[in-house]
C-alpha positions as CSV (number, residue, x, y, z in Angstrom):
1,X,148.1,72.4,107.6
2,X,147.2,74.6,104.7
3,X,144.1,72.6,103.9
4,X,142.2,73.2,107.2
5,X,142.9,77.0,106.9
6,X,141.6,76.9,103.4
7,X,138.5,75.0,104.5
8,X,138.0,77.5,107.3
9,X,138.2,80.4,104.8
10,X,135.8,78.7,102.4
11,X,133.4,78.2,105.4
12,X,133.6,81.9,106.2
13,X,132.9,82.8,102.6
14,X,129.8,80.4,102.5
15,X,128.5,81.9,105.7
16,X,128.9,85.4,104.3
17,X,126.9,84.5,101.2
18,X,124.2,82.8,103.4
19,X,123.9,86.0,105.4
20,X,123.8,88.2,102.4
21,X,121.0,85.9,101.0
22,X,119.1,86.1,104.2
23,X,119.2,89.9,104.2
24,X,118.1,90.0,100.5
25,X,115.1,87.7,101.5
26,X,114.2,90.0,104.4
27,X,114.2,93.0,102.0
28,X,112.1,91.2,99.4
29,X,109.8,90.1,102.2
30,X,109.2,93.8,103.0
31,X,111.4,94.2,106.1
32,X,113.7,97.0,104.7
33,X,114.9,98.1,108.1
34,X,116.1,94.7,109.3
35,X,117.6,94.1,105.8
36,X,119.4,97.4,106.0
37,X,120.7,96.6,109.5
38,X,122.0,93.2,108.4
39,X,123.7,94.7,105.3
40,X,125.3,97.4,107.5
41,X,126.7,94.7,109.8
42,X,128.0,92.7,106.8
43,X,129.5,95.9,105.4
44,X,131.5,96.6,108.6
45,X,132.6,92.9,108.9
46,X,134.0,92.5,105.4
47,X,137.5,93.5,104.5
48,X,137.8,96.5,102.2
49,X,140.5,94.9,100.1
50,X,140.0,91.1,100.4
51,X,136.2,90.9,100.2
52,X,135.5,93.0,97.2
53,X,133.0,90.6,95.6
54,X,131.0,90.5,98.9
55,X,131.2,94.3,99.3
56,X,130.0,94.8,95.8
57,X,127.0,92.5,96.4
58,X,126.3,94.1,99.8
59,X,126.4,97.6,98.5
60,X,124.3,96.7,95.5
61,X,121.5,95.4,97.7
62,X,122.0,97.9,100.5
63,X,121.2,100.6,98.0
64,X,117.7,99.1,97.5
65,X,117.0,99.5,101.2
66,X,117.6,103.2,101.4
67,X,114.8,105.7,101.8
68,X,116.7,108.7,100.5
69,X,117.7,108.7,96.8
70,X,121.0,110.4,97.6
71,X,121.8,107.6,100.0
72,X,120.8,105.0,97.4
73,X,123.1,106.7,94.9
74,X,126.0,106.6,97.4
75,X,125.5,102.8,98.0
76,X,125.3,102.1,94.2
77,X,128.5,104.0,93.8
78,X,130.1,101.9,96.5
79,X,129.0,98.8,94.6
80,X,130.5,100.1,91.4
81,X,133.7,101.0,93.1
82,X,134.1,97.5,94.5
83,X,133.3,96.0,91.1
84,X,135.8,98.3,89.4
85,X,138.4,97.2,92.0
86,X,137.7,93.6,91.2
87,X,138.1,94.4,87.5
88,X,141.5,95.9,88.1
89,X,142.6,92.9,90.1
90,X,141.3,90.0,87.9
91,X,143.5,87.5,89.7
92,X,141.1,87.7,92.7
93,X,138.0,87.2,90.6
94,X,138.1,83.4,90.7
95,X,134.7,81.9,90.4
96,X,133.1,85.4,90.6
97,X,134.4,86.4,87.2
98,X,131.2,85.9,85.2
99,X,129.1,87.2,88.1
100,X,131.1,90.5,88.2
101,X,130.9,91.0,84.4
102,X,127.2,90.3,84.3
103,X,126.6,92.7,87.3
104,X,127.9,95.8,85.4
105,X,124.7,96.4,83.3
106,X,122.6,96.2,86.5
107,X,125.0,98.6,88.4
108,X,124.9,101.2,85.7
109,X,121.1,100.8,85.4
110,X,120.7,101.4,89.1
111,X,122.9,104.4,88.9
112,X,120.7,105.7,86.1
113,X,117.6,105.2,88.1
114,X,119.2,107.0,91.1
115,X,119.9,109.9,88.9
116,X,116.3,109.9,87.6
117,X,115.1,110.0,91.2
118,X,117.4,112.9,91.9
119,X,116.2,114.8,88.7
120,X,119.4,114.5,86.8
121,X,118.4,113.3,83.4
122,X,121.7,113.9,81.7
123,X,123.6,111.7,84.2
124,X,120.8,109.1,83.9
125,X,121.3,108.9,80.2
126,X,125.1,108.6,80.6
127,X,124.6,105.6,82.9
128,X,122.1,104.0,80.6
129,X,124.6,104.3,77.8
130,X,127.2,102.6,80.0
131,X,124.7,99.9,80.8
132,X,124.0,99.3,77.1
133,X,127.7,99.1,76.5
134,X,128.0,96.1,78.9
135,X,124.9,94.1,77.7
136,X,127.1,91.6,75.9
137,X,128.2,90.3,79.3
138,X,124.6,89.3,80.2
139,X,123.5,85.7,79.7
140,X,120.5,84.9,77.4
141,X,118.3,84.0,80.4
142,X,115.6,85.5,82.5
143,X,118.1,87.7,84.4
144,X,119.6,89.1,81.2
145,X,116.2,89.7,79.7
146,X,115.0,91.4,82.8
147,X,118.0,93.9,82.8
148,X,117.5,94.6,79.1
149,X,113.8,95.2,79.6
150,X,114.4,97.5,82.6
151,X,116.9,99.5,80.6
152,X,114.4,100.0,77.8
153,X,111.7,100.9,80.3
154,X,113.9,103.5,82.0
155,X,114.9,105.0,78.6
156,X,111.3,105.3,77.6
157,X,110.4,107.0,80.9
158,X,113.1,109.5,80.3
159,X,112.2,110.1,76.6
160,X,108.5,110.6,77.6
161,X,109.5,113.1,80.3
162,X,108.2,110.9,83.0
163,X,111.5,110.9,84.8
164,X,111.2,113.0,87.9
165,X,112.7,113.2,91.3
166,X,111.3,110.7,93.7
167,X,110.5,107.9,91.2
168,X,110.1,104.5,92.8
169,X,110.8,101.9,90.2
170,X,112.6,98.9,91.5
171,X,115.4,97.7,89.3
172,X,117.3,94.4,89.4
């Protein structure tokens, strides 16, 4: 009897990932509002304790659909909180262990970009330092190189004084 329940749970997880992927594709296709609506629905449907990986992913991408930098920061902080909760409960990581570890540099990078948009250079530098501290978790592939390059670009923007509220750089 346990196997059918396990299969049903796996099916629910697969369906959630498909729906997250669909919302990401909508956003990347330019439909921010529909992506935001779908992420919001997923957020309310996921369990705050049992679905931490999904909640981290949803919040991470939901942040990118926000029009207000303060709202973007709030969603990025939710993503980080979910990742931190997963870190504390490593037993539940399962197959998501590598994904969570490799997400940290991007989470911190996005927080840094949020702070730049809000004009808080000091907080941005702190988050970039945290991102750099997690770079060893990134694979040596296109994703890892993209995050490393984005960190360097944002550091240069801040160093050159180009960091100002309202910036619009998209980060991974």
